[in-house]
N, C-alpha and C positions, 0 to 999 in steps of 0.2 A: 244391259236390261233394267228396266226400272224396277225399284222394291216395290213388292205387291203387298198392299194392305188395302183395306175398306172400311170406311166409317159408315155403320149402319145405326141409324136410331128408329129404334120401333118403338111407336106408342100405341098402346091398346086402351081405346077409351071407350066408356060406356054411353055412346050416343045411340038414341032411340033410331034404329036403325030399320032398313027394310032387311027381312029375313029372307034368305033362301034355303029351301029343304033340300036343294040339290044344285049342281052347277047346270045352268041352263044351256041346252045345246053344246053338249060337250065337244063335237067334231066340228064345230062351225066358231069361227074366229070371226067378230064383227068390230070396225074400227071405223070411227064417226072423224071425219075431219072436214077440211072447208075447200082445199085448193084442187080442182078438177084436172084430170091428165091432159096435155096437150097435143101428145101422138103417141103411138106405141111404135113408132118406127125409130130403132135405134141408129138409124143415118140420120136421123133429123132431130128426134128429142134432145132438149139441153135445158132442163128443170127439173125441181126435184119430186113433183108430183108424177111426172112420167117416169122419172130415174127410178121411183119406187115401184112403179109397175113392172118395168123392165128388169130390174134387179132381181125380182122375185119369179121371171119366167124366163129370163135368159141367162147363161153363163158364158163368160170370158175364158181365156185359155189358163190365167192363174189368179189367185185369188189372196187376199191378206188371211193371217192366222188370227183367229177372233177378233179382238178390238185394236190390233197392232196396224201402223200403217208404212210399216218396214218389213217385218216378216211376212213372207209368202210361202203359199202353198200351191200345188198342182190342182186344175181343176180339167178342163178338156186338154190341156197338155198331161203328159206323164210326168214331166220334170220341170223344175223352175230353172230357166237357163241362168249361167252364170260362167265367167271367164274360169273359174276354177274346174267346173265339169266339162270343160271345152264346149259348151254349146253358144257361147258369146265370143266371137273371134274379132278382136280389134284389128282395122286396116291400116294402122298407122297414119292415117290422115285425118282422124278425128270422127270417123265412121265405124260401123260394125256391121257384121252378119251373125244374125241371132237365129238359132234352129229350135223350134218346138217338136217335140215327137208327139203326135195327135193319138189321143186316147181311143181305143177300138171297143166297140160292143155298145156305143152310145147310141141312142136314137131320138131323132126330134119327137115334139108333141103328135106330130101327124105319122109317126112310125116310121119315117126313112132313117136310115142310118146316117150317122156323122161320118163326113169323109174330110181327107185333107183339103180336098178341092171346095167344101163349104167354107172353110176358115180363110182360105185365099180370097173366096168371093167376099165373104162379109167385110174383110178388111179393105179389099180393092174398093167395094162399094161406097164404105164409108169416105173415102178420099174423093172417088168421083161424084159422089153426091154433094159433098163440100156445102152445106146450107150455109148462107149468109147468117152470121151470129150462130153458128150451130156448132157441133162437136168436133167435126173433122180437122180443124187446126191442131188439136191435142196429139195426134198420130203422125200427120203431115209434117208438122215442125221439125220432127227428128228423122222421119222416114224420107221425106221428100227436100227436106230443107227450105221448105215454105209454107208459111202458115195458112195461104189459100191457093185453090187449084188456078184460080183467075190470075194470080201471080205468077203462077208457073207457065201458064200459057202466054203471057205478056212476055217472059223472058226467053221461052222455048218455042213457041208456038203450039197449036193444037194438037197437031199429031206427035210430036215429039213428048209433049206432057202425058199425052194418054200411054204412050209407052214407056213413060218414066214410072207411072204407076203400077202398069202391068210388070215391069221389070222388078220392082221393089218387094213384092210379094208372091210367092211363088212356091210349087211342089218340087223339091230338089230331085235331080235326075237320079240319084243312087238311093233314094228313099220315098216311095210313093205314101209312106204314111207319116211323113214329116211336112213342115211348113218353115220356109225361111223369109227371114226379112232382111233386106240388105238397106240398112239406113245411112243416109249421109252423115248424119250426127250420132253420137253416142252419149247421153247425158246420164249423170246419176240417178233420174228419175225416169228413165226411158221404160222401164218395164213397170213403174206404178201407173203410167198411162195405159195399160192393159189389163189392171187389176178390177177385180169386182164390178162396178158399175161406173168405171171411167171410160165407159162407151165404147169397148173394145169387144163387144157382144157377137156371140157367133148364131148364125141363122141358116136356114136350109135355103141353098140356092135355087132348088128347084121349086120349092114353094114360093119365092120371090117372084121368080120368073111367071110362074102359073097367075099370080095376081098382078102381071103387067109390069114389073120392075125391069131394071137394066138385064139384057140377055147374057151379058159376060162378055160380050164381043164390040168389036170396034165400029159396028153399023150404028149411026146415029146415036153413039155412045153420049154426046154432050147435050142432047135433050133430056137425059136422066140427071143433069147437073143442075144444083139449086132449084129443085122443084118446089112448088105449093104444097104445103102438108098433106092437103087433102089428096093430092094426085100421087103421093108417095106408095108404094105397094104395101108396107106394113102400117098403113095410118090407124086402122082399127081392128087389126088382126096380128097374131103371133105364131111364131113356131120357133120355138127355142127348145132348150133341152133341160131347163131347171126343175126343181122339184114342184112347181105348179105351173099349170097351164089355164089361159083364158077361158071362160065359160060363156058362150053367148056373144054379143055384141055388146061392148063397153060404152058408157054414156058419159061424156064429159061434164055434164050436169048432175046427174045423180049417182055416178058411181061405175062398178064394176064387180065381178065376182071370180075369184081364182078357184079352181079344184085341184086336189093333189094329182100329179102325175105317176101313175101306178108302175110305170116301167122305167122310173128314174133308175140311171146305171149305179149310184152308189147308195145300196140298201143300208147301209148303216148310217146315212145320213138322209134319210127319207123324210118329207114332211110329217111333222106331229099331228096336225088336224087335217080333215078332208075337205074343207072349205074355208076360204076367207071373203067376206064379205065388205067391201069398201065403200062406205056412204059418203056421199058428199051433203053436208050441212053448214051452210054458211052462217046461219045465226047460230052463236055459241051458246045461248042458253037452252037452245034445243038439244045442242051437243052434251050439255052439262046434264039434262036431265035423262037422257040415254045413258049416259055414265052411271049416274046416281040411281037410276032405276033398273040398272042391270040389262037395259036392252043393247047395250054396247059393252064390250070387254076392255075397249080401249079408245080415248076419245083426246081431242085436242082442246085444252082449257087455257085460254089466254091467262098469262101469269098474273096480270092485275087484278084478276078476279079470284085468285087462288082462294082467297078466304072463304069463297061462297062454297067451295068442296071440302075444305080441310074439314077434316074431323067426322066425315061421313063413313061408316061402318061399312066394312067391304071395301075400300078402296086403299091402292096404294100409289104413290107418288116416288120417283127416282128424281133427283136434282143435282145439280153441279156437275153435270156432264160436259166436256169439252165439247164444243160446238164445231169447231172447223170451219168456221162461216163469220161473216159480218154483215151489216145491212145499213142503209143509209140512201141518201138522195141522190139520183144521178142527173145530172143536166145535159141536155141536148143543145149542141151548137147550132144545128141547123134542122129545125122543124119543118118536115115536108108539108107544104101549105094547102095542097089540095086534098079537098075532102076532110081536113082538119079541124075537129070542133073544140079542140084543147086551147086554142090560141086567140079566141075572140074574133076581133076583126081581122087580125094579121097585121094591124099597124100598131105603131106607137102613139097612138089617137086617145087615151084613156080607156077605150073599150077592146084593147087586144094587147097584143106582143108581137114584133116583127119575129120572122122565122130564125133571125140571128140574134135574136135579144142575148141570149148567154154569151156571146162571143166576147162581149165587154168584160172584162176582169172585174171591174168594180160591181157589177151586178152579181157575178158568183161569189165574190167576197161579200156582199152585202146580205145574201142569203145564207152564207156560212155564219156571219156573225149573227143571226137572227134566230138560229134553232136553240130553244132551251135544253141544253144537253143534260144537264145534272136534274133538271126537274123530270126529263122523260125517263132517264134511267131510274129515277128514284120511285117516281108515281107509276110509270107502266111497265118497266121492266122489275120494278122491285128488287132492285140492285143486284138483280141477277144477269149482271152485264158489266163490261168495262166500256168506258167511251174511248172510241177509235180516234186516233189521231193522223190515220191516213189508211190506204188499201191493203197496206200490211200489217196484218195483227199482231198482238202483244206476244203470241206463242210461238211466233216463227222466229228462226236463228237469226235472220238479219233483220228484224224489227228494231229501230233504232231509239231507245228510251229516252233521249233528248230531244226527239223530234217534236218542236211544237205543234200544238193543235190549234183549233178554233174554240172560242167561248162564247157563250151568250153575252152579246154586248150591242143594246138598241142604238147607241149612241154612234158607235163605228158602223153598225149598218146603215144608218141614216147619212152618215157621212159619205159612204161609199156610194148610195143611191143618187147623191146630190151631184157626184162626180160622173154617173154613168150616162153614156149616150151624150156626152156634153152637155148634160144637166136636163134633157129631155124626159127621164124618168121620174125625175123629180116634178118637173114642170107639169106633165100631162097624167101621170099615174099610168096604170096599166091593169089588165085583167087576164087572167089564165087559170089553167087547171091545175091541181095538185092530185097527183093519182097512186093509188094503191090496189092491191087485188082484194076483191071482195071477201069478207069473211077473217081477214087479218086484222084484227082489232088492233093490235100493238100499232101497225102501219097507218090504219084509219086513224088512231089517237095522234101519231105523228103528224100526219097531215092535218090534223084539226088544229093542233097546237101552232104549226107554222102558219095557217091561215089566219088565227087569231093574233099572232104577234105581227103581222103585216097589217092589219087591220087597225091594232091598236098604234102603229108606227105612223101611218097615214091611212086615213080612211078613203084614200084615193087607190090604195093598193089593194084591188079587188081580187080575191082567188076563190075558187070552188074545190072543195076537197071531194074526190069522187071515186067510187070503188067501182072495178072492172072485174067481170069474170077472169078467171086466170088464163084461159086461153086466148080471149080477145086482148088480155094485158101484154101477153107475150107478142101477141100479132102486132098490136099498135106501137110497141117498144122496138122491134124488129124493122117496122116500116118506117121509123124515125120522125113517129108523129107525137110523143110524148115529151112536154117540155121540161118537167120537174116531177121525177117519179120515185117512189120509195119502192127498192128492191134490196134483195140480198145475194151473196155470193157463199156457195160453199163450194170448198175445194175440190178438183178432181183428183190431184196429186199432191203430195206434201212438199211443195217447194215454192219459194217465192215467186218464180215465173207464174204460176197458176194464180197470183192475186194481181200483178201489174199487168199482164197480158190482156186479160179479160177487160179492166178498166181503162188502162193508158193505151193500148195498142191501136192504132188507126183501122186495124181490122178485127179488133178484139170484140169479144160478144156484147160489151157494153159500148167501148171506145167505137167501133164501126158505126153501130147505127146510130150514134151521138155525134158523128161526124166530127171527131178528133181531128180529122185530117184538116179542118178548118182552121187550125191552130198553128199551120204554117212551119215555121221554121222549129217552135217548140216540139210539134207532132213529130218531125223527122229527128229530133234530139230524143225524144222518148223512144222512138221505134229503136234508135239506135242504142240506147242504153239497155233496152230488153234484149236485143240480138247479144250485146256483150256479156250481159248476165248469164245466158245460156251457154255462151261459148267457154266460159271458164269455170273450172273448178277448184281455183284458188282461195281460199277462205278470205283472205283479205281484200282480194280484187272483188269478189262478189258482194261483201259488205259495201265497199265503198260505191259501188253501182246501185245497189239499193238503197243506201243512204241517199244518195243525190236522187234518185227516182222519189222517194219520200219527201225530199224538199222542194222538188219541182210540183209536186201534187200540191203541197201547202201553200207555196209562195203563189203558184197560179189558180188556187182554189177549183181543183177540178172536180171537186163532187163533194157532198157533204155526209160522208160517211160517219152516223151516228154513234153505233154499239157495234160491240163483239158479244154477242150473247153466251151464256152458259144454257144448258137445256135441260128442261124439265118434262118428264113422261108420267101421264096418268093412264092407271089400269086396275080392273078388279082384283083383288087377291086371288082370286081362283086362274089367274094368268101366270104361266110358268114358262120357265126356258129362256127368258126374253135377253136378247145379247144388243150389243151396241159396238159400231164402230163409226169416228167422226168421218171417215171416207165413204160411208153408204148415204145413199139417199133417204132418211128417214128408216122405215122399219125394215127388218129382216123378218119375214113370217115364217120361215122355213123350220125355226128351231123351237116355235112357241107352241105349248100345249095348254089346256083346261083341265084343272082337277081342284079337288078341296084341298088347301095347303100347300097350293104350288107356290114355287119363290120362282124369281129371276135367277138366271145364271150367275150367281154371285162369284163363283170360282172365275168365270171369264172376264167379269166385270171389275175383278180385283185391281186391274193395272189402272183405273181411273181414281186416284187417291183422292181426289176432290169429291168423289159422288157419295151422296147419304141416300137411304131408303128410308121411307117414313109410311107406316099403315096404320090403319084403325080398325 
């Protein structure tokens, strides 16, 4: 158990402030942010903006206790399975059978009762859908023993693969109010993959089928595998069981509204406000004015501009929060050339780059040496971040503290460019786009910094810093079009596997679309080490494996992971009940209320010993 304490700094300053006679709209919470949702379908969504929407409208079987990522509590299940309570039975071959007793008296937002069959359907559908670079692998890796349905089909055949999915999750014959998972592997983190918004969310089978989703039968089942997001049954509708439900049609550009679900099964944990309005505002100064003027209760403010809002009466900031994330540039080893406007001419002729540009390790190393890490962390992150040395963050158990990282060194960068592609890069120059999600000022600034460094190094190294709407950004990433793009990762579950698999696996969320398979023998080695890391629970063995993966990542310059941020949140001082967990996709709106003299849930936040609270 971590020692519980909290460093709270309260500064009450006499700044000429906007006065509020009363808390405005006390039953409505307004949050101004910048990243629009990608989809509302839990079988497709794999980004934080969509995850935030889903976490507040859907529930999984189990969840975390407060801010912990290890202590669990029952949600749609009545107990957390364990070996001790007999609900986890190891099979002696590395796998297990896990039983969940399904809570009775729960209704979906359309009024239909939750049944064990809905749970079975939801988990089966996630695996059958198995979207490219989507969330399905999180469950499939331990339940089916394969990260992809396609891989299972290749090894077993289509009919046998389907049957394996069906046989892996079912209602046991002896209890129609229970669900069992028969898993090929049982890992220390298996239950974590079903917690909170780790994508094991449960929805109404009837509702999905009525909206054109998989009917739950074998007929034409393969047509529901890896669909386009707009064709998914829950693309812009929802039918969960959580404290909030979606009101009307959500808009990926302007936002959405949630209303309190009055028939929520746990009356002691009902939502505190009646409405939540999420408003997407790309321009940060507009978000700032909304917060300062009291038109928004919470807003995303770039940390580099925090001085512009500090000291504003009626504001509170919470900072020093562990992020459970890292961010930086990902490199694509084969850009799909068709319809690709990010690679110029598509040739190494001074007006573009070839689709395989980043397959040359000298190109990758040159970019790695050219980013001004210290400057970015000091001037953009305001030192509220650590420089990363690889994809496994400092706070993980098997982070290697002696792992060498890249440093800013233009001379080494130029030396690598001169070696790249047999000297052709230096001879011809190149043109391409660096991309980021529009509205994310830190990532925009990072792209701008790298663009400027390339221009200073050689005037023929021409790049455009380009912002894209979040949904389009994700689409082009998944389609394999983006050459070099700034994006972050937030863990799905607290294990090293959830860092190396997305980044380095040939089928990972980043590694798959970035064609890491083009690395040949190195890709095979990475995949093998990832599998070995999952398979052992021996600490010394795991350490050796993850140290080796960190070394391979650096030696082969497999990405420019820039920083590991601590988080900062901004809200009006009338916002109360705010909680945090590094495993959540941003905000949990369910516990928040508005009132004079409101405070965050300081008792719940006490475990985050580095956190500070400042208000004016």
